[in-house]
N, C-alpha and C positions, 0 to 999 in steps of 0.2 A: 156436274151435279144428274142424279133423278128427280124430277118432281115434285115427290113425296116429300127424299128427302130436305131439300132444296125450302120447302113449304117450315117446314120446321126446322131449319138452318136460323133461316128469318125469323122465324117465330121467335126463340131463345134468345137470337140476338137483339129484336126489338124490346126484348123482357130486358137486356143489357148483360146475353150471360157474354163475360167476355170472352169463358172458352168458345162460345159463335163466332164473338172478333176475333178472334184467333186465329178457328178455319177461315172462314171468310178469305182472307187480308192469309191466309198460307197458301190461297186454293187460286184467287186468281190475281195476287202483287205480283209476277213476274210478266203475265200475259195483260196490264194494265200497262209498266214498265216501259214496255216493250213499243208497247201503240204510241204512249209518250213522246217513245224514241220518236219514233219516227216522226212524229208531229214539232219537234220541236228538234231538232240534231242533235240534242244533247245531255248527257249523261244527269247532270246533278239538277239542271233545268225539269227535265222528268222523273228524278227518286222525289223534289217538291211538291211537281202537279199531285204524286200517285197519293203521298204522303197526306197530302191538301185531302184527297180524293175522300182516300178515309176517315180521318179527321170529320168533313163538313158528314157524311156515312154516319159517324155513330152520332152526332151532335142530332141531326135528326133524327133516331133511331125508329122515333116513332112515329115518325111523314110515312113510312116504308111498309105498309100495311098492304098497299094495294098495287106491289113490286113486283111483277110477273117472270120478269129473268134478271136479277140481280147481279149480273157481269153485264146487259147491256144498260142498266142500269150506274154502275160506275163507268165506263167506259164511257157515260153520255158526261157526265161528272166534270173524268179528267180530260177530254174533249174539249170542256166548256174554261175550265182553268190552264188547257195549254193553251186559249185562245189570248184566255186575260194574260198571260204571260208575253206570249208573240208583244200584242200591243202594249206594255209594260215596256219590253224589250226596243221598242218601235220608239215612242215616248223617252227612252234613257240615252237611246241615240240621237235621237233629235236635238233632244238637252245636251246631248256631251257637243256636236256639231257646231250649236249656237258660243255653249261656250267658248269653244276652241276658237270661232271663226271673231267674236269679243275680245279675244285675246291677242290674236295676229294684230287685229285692225287696233288695238291699243299697246301693239308693239316697236308696231308699222309707222304710229302715232308717239308713240314716246324713240324712237329714231329719229323724227323728221324733225322732233321736238329737240331732240341732244345734237341733230350735224344743225341746223339752224342756232340754237348759240354759243355753238364752236366758231359759226362762222362769222358769228356778235360779235364775239373774242377776238375773235383776228381779223374784222374794219377796223374793231377802237384799236388797235394798241397797232393797226399800219396807220393809222388818222394822227395820232400820238405821234411816231417819227414822222410827221410833212412838218415844213417849216412854216 
């Protein structure tokens, strides 16, 4: 975008002009999406990150007065949101691994308890057979 047009578009956006937001969205979405896909490696997560970036940008548009390059600003939001997703995915993966270990141990303990109960019943039956 050229500088004058960019400034005018930003001013309209700050004032809450929906068409300015749509123009920004349409001009930046693909670039932001491809950037997020490169970081995350997942289209769905990338789409969510870009949507969140635009929602955040709209929500805090009154603070956008001093932005020099809208696309750089949005790329930074996307990058930060992508890092949050990566952290969340790592935490989820760790949590799922912990749950799996717990249930594996529980299953193992249950198997041992079941086998011990079976052996106890077997020995009790055999003892009853003794004279």
